[in-house]
MARDO-522395 format. One record per residue: residue number from 0; residue in one letter; x, y, z of N, C-alpha, C in turn. Coordinates in steps of 0.1 Angstrom, whole numbers, plus 5000, padded with zeros to 4 digits. Example, Ala and Ser with C-alpha at 12.3 -4.5 7.8 and 13.67 -1.06 7.14 Angstrom:
BEGIN
  pos  code   n.u   n.v   n.w  ca.u  ca.v  ca.w   c.u   c.v   c.w
    0     A  5132  4943  5078  5123  4955  5078  5132  4967  5078
    1     S  5128  4978  5071  5137  4989  5071  5129  5000  5079
This chain:
BEGIN
  pos  code   n.u   n.v   n.w  ca.u  ca.v  ca.w   c.u   c.v   c.w
    0     M  6766  0793  9014  6776  0796  9003  6782  0810  9006
    1     S  6795  0810  9008  6801  0823  9011  6805  0831  8999
    2     H  6803  0844  9000  6807  0853  8989  6821  0857  8990
    3     K  6827  0859  8978  6841  0863  8978  6842  0878  8981
    4     S  6852  0881  8988  6854  0895  8992  6860  0903  8980
    5     E  6860  0916  8982  6866  0924  8971  6881  0922  8970
    6     A  6888  0919  8980  6902  0916  8980  6905  0904  8972
    7     E  6896  0893  8974  6898  0881  8967  6896  0883  8952
    8     Y  6886  0891  8948  6884  0893  8934  6896  0900  8928
    9     I  6901  0910  8935  6913  0917  8930  6925  0908  8929
   10     E  6926  0899  8938  6938  0890  8938  6938  0879  8928
   11     R  6926  0874  8926  6924  0862  8917  6919  0865  8903
   12     T  6913  0876  8901  6907  0879  8888  6918  0886  8879
   13     H  6919  0881  8867  6929  0886  8857  6922  0887  8844
   14     N  6924  0899  8837  6918  0900  8824  6927  0910  8816
   15     T  6923  0913  8803  6932  0921  8795  6932  0936  8800
   16     A  6921  0941  8804  6920  0955  8809  6929  0956  8821
   17     R  6929  0947  8830  6937  0948  8842  6952  0947  8839
   18     F  6955  0938  8829  6969  0937  8825  6975  0950  8820
   19     F  6968  0956  8811  6973  0969  8805  6972  0980  8815
   20     T  6963  0979  8825  6963  0990  8835  6975  0989  8844
   21     E  6978  0976  8848  6990  0974  8857  7003  0975  8850
   22     H  7003  0973  8837  7016  0974  8829  7014  0985  8818
   23     R  7015  0997  8823  7013  1008  8814  7024  1009  8803
   24     Q  7036  1006  8807  7047  1007  8797  7045  0998  8785
   25     V  7039  0986  8787  7036  0977  8776  7025  0983  8767
   26     S  7015  0989  8774  7004  0996  8766  7010  1007  8757
   27     L  7019  1015  8763  7024  1026  8755  7033  1021  8743
   28     V  7040  1010  8745  7049  1005  8734  7040  0999  8723
   29     L  7029  0991  8727  7020  0986  8717  7013  0997  8710
   30     L  7009  1007  8717  7002  1019  8710  7011  1025  8700
   31     I  7023  1027  8703  7033  1033  8694  7035  1024  8682
   32     A  7036  1011  8685  7038  1001  8674  7026  1001  8664
   33     V  7014  1002  8670  7002  1002  8661  7001  1014  8653
   34     C  7005  1026  8658  7005  1038  8651  7015  1038  8639
   35     I  7027  1032  8642  7037  1031  8632  7033  1021  8621
   36     W  7027  1011  8625  7022  1001  8615  7011  1007  8606
   37     G  7002  1014  8612  6991  1021  8604  6997  1031  8595
   38     W  7007  1039  8599  7013  1049  8590  7020  1042  8579
   39     Y  7027  1031  8582  7035  1024  8571  7025  1018  8561
   40     G  7014  1012  8566  7004  1006  8557  6997  1017  8548
   41     Y  6995  1029  8554  6989  1039  8546  6998  1045  8535
   42     M  7011  1046  8539  7020  1052  8529  7023  1042  8518
   43     H  7022  1029  8520  7025  1019  8510  7012  1013  8504
   44     M  7001  1019  8506  6988  1015  8500  6988  1018  8486
   45     P  6984  1009  8477  6983  1012  8462  6973  1023  8460
   46     K  6977  1032  8451  6968  1044  8448  6965  1044  8433
   47     R  6952  1046  8430  6948  1047  8416  6938  1058  8415
   48     K  6939  1066  8405  6929  1077  8403  6916  1071  8400
   49     D  6916  1061  8391  6903  1054  8387  6904  1040  8392
   50     P  6895  1036  8401  6896  1022  8406  6893  1012  8395
   51     S  6898  1000  8397  6896  0989  8387  6883  0982  8391
   52     L  6874  0983  8382  6861  0976  8384  6859  0965  8373
   53     P  6861  0953  8377  6860  0942  8368  6846  0941  8362
   54     V  6845  0939  8349  6832  0938  8342  6828  0923  8341
   55     R  6817  0920  8347  6813  0906  8347  6801  0903  8338
   56     V  6797  0912  8329  6786  0911  8320  6791  0911  8306
   57     A  6785  0902  8298  6789  0901  8284  6776  0898  8276
   58     V  6777  0899  8263  6765  0897  8254  6769  0890  8242
   59     A  6761  0880  8238  6763  0873  8225  6752  0877  8215
   60     S  6756  0882  8204  6746  0886  8194  6747  0878  8182
   61     T  6736  0873  8177  6736  0864  8165  6726  0870  8155
   62     A  6730  0872  8143  6721  0877  8133  6716  0866  8124
   63     W  6703  0866  8120  6697  0856  8111  6687  0864  8103
   64     P  6692  0870  8092  6683  0878  8083  6672  0870  8078
   65     G  6660  0876  8078  6648  0870  8073  6640  0861  8082
   66     A  6646  0857  8093  6639  0848  8103  6630  0856  8112
   67     T  6619  0849  8116  6610  0855  8125  6615  0855  8139
   68     A  6609  0862  8148  6613  0862  8162  6612  0848  8169
   69     Q  6601  0841  8165  6599  0828  8170  6610  0818  8165
   70     E  6613  0819  8153  6624  0810  8148  6637  0813  8154
   71     V  6640  0826  8156  6653  0830  8163  6653  0825  8177
   72     E  6642  0825  8184  6641  0821  8198  6643  0806  8199
   73     Q  6637  0798  8190  6638  0783  8191  6651  0778  8186
   74     L  6656  0783  8175  6667  0777  8168  6681  0783  8171
   75     V  6681  0795  8177  6693  0802  8179  6695  0806  8194
   76     T  6685  0813  8199  6687  0818  8213  6688  0807  8223
   77     R  6680  0797  8222  6680  0786  8232  6694  0779  8231
   78     Q  6699  0777  8219  6712  0770  8218  6723  0778  8225
   79     V  6723  0791  8223  6733  0800  8229  6731  0800  8244
   80     E  6719  0800  8249  6717  0799  8263  6722  0786  8269
   81     Q  6720  0775  8263  6726  0762  8268  6741  0762  8268
   82     V  6747  0768  8258  6762  0768  8259  6767  0777  8270
   83     M  6760  0789  8272  6764  0798  8283  6762  0792  8297
   84     A  6751  0785  8298  6747  0779  8311  6757  0768  8315
   85     A  6764  0762  8306  6774  0752  8309  6785  0757  8317
   86     N  6787  0770  8318  6798  0775  8326  6794  0775  8341
   87     A  6803  0770  8349  6800  0768  8363  6800  0781  8371
   88     F  6804  0793  8365  6805  0805  8373  6795  0815  8369
   89     V  6784  0810  8363  6773  0819  8359  6766  0823  8372
   90     K  6762  0836  8374  6756  0841  8386  6742  0835  8388
   91     A  6739  0831  8400  6726  0825  8403  6715  0836  8401
   92     P  6705  0832  8394  6694  0842  8391  6687  0846  8404
   93     L  6684  0859  8405  6676  0864  8416  6664  0872  8411
   94     A  6655  0876  8420  6644  0884  8416  6648  0897  8411
   95     S  6659  0903  8416  6663  0916  8412  6675  0916  8403
   96     D  6680  0904  8399  6692  0903  8391  6691  0891  8382
   97     F  6700  0889  8373  6699  0878  8363  6713  0871  8362
   98     G  6712  0859  8357  6724  0851  8354  6726  0851  8339
   99     I  6715  0847  8332  6714  0847  8317  6701  0853  8313
  100     R  6701  0862  8305  6689  0869  8300  6690  0870  8285
  101     S  6679  0867  8278  6679  0867  8263  6667  0875  8258
  102     M  6669  0880  8246  6659  0888  8238  6660  0883  8224
  103     S  6649  0880  8218  6648  0875  8204  6640  0885  8196
  104     F  6646  0890  8185  6639  0899  8176  6639  0893  8162
  105     P  6631  0898  8153  6631  0893  8139  6645  0895  8133
  106     G  6652  0884  8131  6665  0885  8125  6677  0887  8134
  107     L  6674  0888  8147  6685  0891  8157  6682  0884  8170
  108     S  6693  0878  8176  6692  0872  8189  6703  0879  8198
  109     L  6699  0883  8211  6708  0889  8220  6706  0880  8233
  110     V  6718  0875  8238  6718  0868  8250  6729  0874  8260
  111     Y  6724  0878  8271  6733  0884  8281  6737  0874  8292
  112     I  6749  0875  8296  6754  0866  8307  6761  0874  8317
  113     Q  6759  0870  8330  6765  0877  8341  6772  0867  8350
  114     L  6785  0869  8353  6793  0860  8361  6790  0863  8376
  115     D  6794  0853  8384  6792  0855  8398  6802  0865  8403
  116     D  6798  0872  8414  6806  0883  8420  6819  0877  8426
  117     K  6820  0864  8429  6832  0859  8434  6843  0856  8424
  118     V  6840  0857  8411  6849  0854  8401  6860  0865  8401
  119     S  6873  0861  8403  6884  0870  8403  6889  0873  8390
  120     D  6888  0864  8380  6893  0866  8366  6882  0864  8356
  121     P  6874  0875  8354  6863  0873  8344  6867  0870  8330
  122     K  6879  0876  8326  6883  0874  8312  6886  0859  8309
  123     K  6891  0852  8319  6893  0838  8317  6880  0830  8314
  124     Q  6870  0833  8322  6857  0827  8320  6851  0831  8307
  125     F  6852  0844  8303  6846  0848  8290  6853  0842  8279
  126     S  6866  0840  8280  6874  0833  8269  6869  0819  8267
  127     D  6866  0812  8278  6861  0798  8277  6847  0798  8271
  128     I  6838  0808  8274  6825  0808  8268  6826  0812  8253
  129     N  6835  0821  8250  6837  0824  8236  6841  0813  8227
  130     L  6850  0804  8233  6855  0792  8225  6843  0783  8223
  131     K  6834  0781  8233  6823  0772  8231  6813  0778  8221
  132     L  6811  0791  8221  6802  0797  8211  6807  0796  8197
  133     N  6821  0797  8196  6826  0796  8182  6824  0781  8177
  134     A  6824  0771  8186  6821  0758  8182  6806  0756  8178
  135     L  6798  0765  8184  6783  0764  8181  6780  0769  8167
  136     N  6788  0777  8161  6785  0783  8148  6782  0772  8138
  137     S  6789  0761  8138  6786  0750  8128  6773  0743  8130
  138     R  6766  0745  8142  6754  0738  8144  6742  0748  8143
  139     L  6744  0760  8139  6733  0769  8137  6726  0767  8124
  140     P  6714  0772  8123  6707  0770  8110  6714  0778  8099
  141     Q  6712  0773  8086  6718  0780  8075  6714  0794  8074
  142     G  6724  0803  8072  6721  0817  8072  6722  0825  8085
  143     A  6723  0817  8096  6724  0823  8109  6738  0824  8114
  144     G  6742  0834  8121  6755  0836  8126  6764  0844  8118
  145     P  6777  0844  8122  6782  0837  8133  6779  0845  8146
  146     V  6781  0838  8158  6778  0844  8171  6789  0854  8174
  147     Q  6785  0867  8177  6795  0877  8181  6794  0879  8196
  148     F  6805  0875  8202  6806  0876  8217  6814  0888  8221
  149     N  6807  0897  8228  6813  0910  8232  6814  0910  8248
  150     S  6826  0910  8253  6828  0910  8267  6835  0923  8272
  151     D  6837  0932  8262  6844  0945  8266  6835  0957  8265
  152     F  6822  0955  8262  6814  0967  8260  6812  0975  8273
  153     G  6815  0968  8285  6813  0975  8298  6826  0983  8302
  154     D  6837  0980  8295  6849  0988  8298  6849  1001  8292
  155     T  6851  1011  8299  6851  1025  8294  6865  1031  8297
  156     A  6869  1040  8288  6881  1047  8290  6879  1061  8286
  157     A  6883  1071  8294  6881  1085  8291  6894  1092  8295
  158     M  6897  1102  8287  6908  1111  8289  6904  1125  8287
  159     M  6907  1134  8296  6903  1148  8295  6916  1156  8295
  160     L  6917  1164  8285  6929  1174  8284  6924  1188  8286
  161     T  6930  1195  8294  6926  1209  8297  6938  1218  8294
  162     I  6935  1230  8289  6946  1239  8286  6942  1252  8293
  163     A  6951  1257  8301  6948  1270  8309  6959  1280  8305
  164     S  6956  1292  8305  6965  1303  8303  6963  1314  8313
  165     P  6973  1322  8316  6971  1334  8325  6960  1343  8319
  166     R  6953  1349  8328  6942  1359  8324  6949  1371  8319
  167     A  6944  1376  8307  6950  1388  8301  6945  1400  8309
  168     S  6954  1409  8311  6951  1422  8318  6944  1431  8308
  169     D  6938  1442  8314  6930  1452  8306  6940  1459  8297
  170     V  6952  1461  8301  6962  1468  8293  6965  1460  8281
  171     D  6967  1447  8283  6971  1438  8272  6959  1437  8262
  172     I  6947  1436  8267  6935  1436  8258  6934  1449  8250
  173     A  6937  1460  8257  6936  1473  8250  6946  1475  8239
  174     L  6958  1470  8241  6969  1471  8231  6966  1462  8219
  175     R  6960  1450  8222  6956  1442  8211  6945  1448  8203
  176     A  6935  1453  8210  6924  1459  8202  6929  1471  8194
  177     R  6938  1479  8199  6944  1490  8192  6951  1486  8179
  178     S  6959  1475  8180  6966  1470  8168  6956  1465  8158
  179     I  6945  1458  8162  6935  1454  8153  6928  1466  8146
  180     G  6925  1476  8154  6918  1487  8149  6926  1495  8139
  181     N  6939  1496  8142  6948  1503  8132  6949  1495  8119
  182     A  6950  1482  8120  6951  1474  8108  6938  1476  8099
  183     I  6926  1476  8106  6914  1478  8098  6913  1492  8092
  184     E  6917  1502  8099  6917  1516  8094  6926  1517  8082
  185     A  6939  1512  8084  6948  1513  8073  6944  1506  8060
  186     T  6937  1495  8062  6933  1487  8050  6921  1495  8043
  187     R  6912  1500  8051  6900  1507  8045  6905  1520  8039
  188     A  6915  1527  8045  6919  1540  8040  6926  1538  8026
  189     S  6932  1527  8024  6939  1525  8011  6929  1522  8000
  190     E  6916  1519  8003  6906  1517  7993  6901  1530  7987
  191     G  6901  1540  7995  6895  1553  7991  6880  1554  7994
  192     S  6874  1566  7992  6860  1568  7996  6851  1563  7985
  193     R  6855  1560  7973  6847  1555  7963  6846  1540  7961
  194     A  6852  1533  7971  6852  1519  7970  6838  1513  7971
  195     P  6835  1502  7965  6822  1496  7965  6818  1493  7980
  196     Q  6805  1495  7982  6799  1493  7996  6789  1481  7995
  197     P  6786  1475  8006  6792  1475  8019  6805  1467  8019
  198     R  6812  1470  8030  6825  1463  8032  6825  1456  8045
  199     V  6832  1444  8046  6834  1437  8058  6849  1434  8060
  200     S  6853  1436  8073  6867  1434  8076  6868  1422  8085
  201     I  6877  1412  8082  6879  1400  8089  6893  1400  8095
  202     V  6894  1399  8108  6907  1399  8115  6909  1386  8122
  203     Y  6920  1380  8121  6923  1367  8127  6936  1368  8135
  204     A  6936  1365  8148  6947  1366  8157  6951  1353  8162
  205     F  6964  1350  8163  6969  1337  8167  6983  1339  8174
  206     P  6987  1330  8183  7000  1331  8190  7011  1327  8181
  207     L  7023  1329  8187  7036  1326  8179  7037  1311  8177
  208     S  7031  1303  8184  7032  1288  8183  7026  1284  8169
  209     V  7018  1292  8163  7012  1289  8150  7020  1295  8139
  210     S  7024  1288  8129  7032  1293  8118  7023  1303  8110
  211     P  7029  1316  8107  7022  1325  8099  7019  1320  8084
  212     A  7028  1311  8080  7026  1306  8066  7013  1298  8065
  213     L  7009  1291  8076  6997  1283  8075  6985  1292  8074
  214     V  6985  1303  8082  6974  1313  8081  6973  1320  8068
  215     R  6985  1323  8062  6985  1330  8049  6979  1321  8038
  216     D  6982  1308  8039  6977  1298  8029  6962  1298  8031
  217     S  6956  1298  8043  6942  1298  8045  6936  1311  8038
  218     F  6942  1322  8040  6936  1334  8034  6937  1334  8019
  219     M  6948  1327  8014  6948  1326  7999  6937  1318  7994
  220     A  6933  1307  8002  6922  1299  7998  6909  1307  7998
  221     V  6908  1316  8008  6896  1325  8008  6896  1334  7996
  222     L  6907  1339  7992  6908  1348  7980  6904  1341  7968
  223     Q  6908  1328  7966  6904  1321  7954  6889  1318  7954
  224     A  6884  1315  7966  6869  1312  7967  6861  1325  7964
  225     G  6866  1336  7968  6860  1349  7966  6860  1353  7951
  226     G  6870  1349  7944  6871  1352  7929  6860  1345  7922
  227     T  6857  1333  7926  6847  1325  7919  6833  1330  7922
  228     K  6831  1337  7933  6818  1342  7937  6816  1357  7934
  229     Q  6825  1363  7926  6825  1377  7923  6826  1386  7935
  230     V  6835  1382  7944  6837  1390  7956  6852  1395  7956
  231     R  6853  1408  7957  6867  1413  7956  6873  1414  7970
  232     L  6884  1408  7972  6891  1407  7985  6905  1413  7984
  233     R  6908  1421  7994  6921  1426  7995  6927  1423  8008
  234     P  6937  1414  8009  6943  1411  8022  6953  1421  8026
  235     A  6954  1423  8039  6964  1432  8046  6970  1424  8057
  236     F  6983  1423  8058  6990  1416  8068  6998  1426  8076
  237     L  6996  1425  8090  7003  1434  8099  7011  1426  8109
  238     F  7023  1429  8110  7032  1421  8120  7034  1430  8133
  239     R  7033  1423  8144  7036  1430  8157  7047  1422  8164
  240     Q  7052  1427  8175  7063  1421  8182  7060  1407  8187
  241     R  7048  1405  8192  7044  1392  8198  7034  1385  8190
  242     F  7026  1392  8183  7014  1386  8176  7014  1389  8162
  243     Y  7009  1381  8154  7007  1383  8140  6993  1385  8136
  244     W  6989  1396  8131  6975  1399  8128  6974  1399  8113
  245     S  6963  1394  8108  6960  1395  8094  6946  1399  8092
  246     G  6945  1410  8085  6931  1415  8082  6928  1413  8067
  247     C  6916  1411  8064  6912  1409  8050  6899  1417  8048
  248     Q  6900  1426  8038  6888  1435  8035  6881  1429  8023
  249     L  6868  1428  8025  6860  1422  8014  6850  1433  8009
  250     S  6850  1435  7996  6841  1444  7989  6832  1436  7980
  251     F  6819  1438  7983  6809  1430  7975  6804  1439  7963
  252     K  6805  1433  7951  6801  1440  7939  6785  1439  7938
  253     R  6780  1450  7934  6765  1451  7932  6762  1449  7917
């Protein structure tokens, strides 16, 4: 048996690697086309901040006040399980997972169902199960039911709102503190040295977005409450160019 020479292998052997090596212009065109295709697919890929995770677990709860756990198991839980098992898309039970799981308590039955992972529209199957459970209510023992089927307890929605403001400088803080201090000193000086002691000064600061009338109404409510508790209050309101400060001096009677 004669062996093929190297020249014969080169002449008669053809494969993909040899084709692209000998036709480099085709390789370059296909490489550019693949890069453009990848860029186009990436730019048109659907984007979501929160991915959509279909919930395939639901629970049917049935109340039967006064019944024992054994009665609930035999007369309610088993009937609910049979109705759920009639659905063809129930997940096959495994050692580490479940298709239908039930718990019976005195006066309460809980039956969980999990659909198969291949189900693309869980809501449709849950609606079918819910209709069958509603028909089961007429066959339950007297005083039991109705069956409450909840397929939305796994859906969660969250919204977070954040408010940020520029950091106040040391000069801005000093000016605000000076305005507050002047308001407190002016209010206490108007009382005189023989005013009842001890005294407490309350200062409330708020931005221009809040109406001063709302804050004044709140202080009037404090004044009325202080009159009923034998506390003498004297409000002092001080306006500034950008902020509205209101100080309230309280004198406690002995």
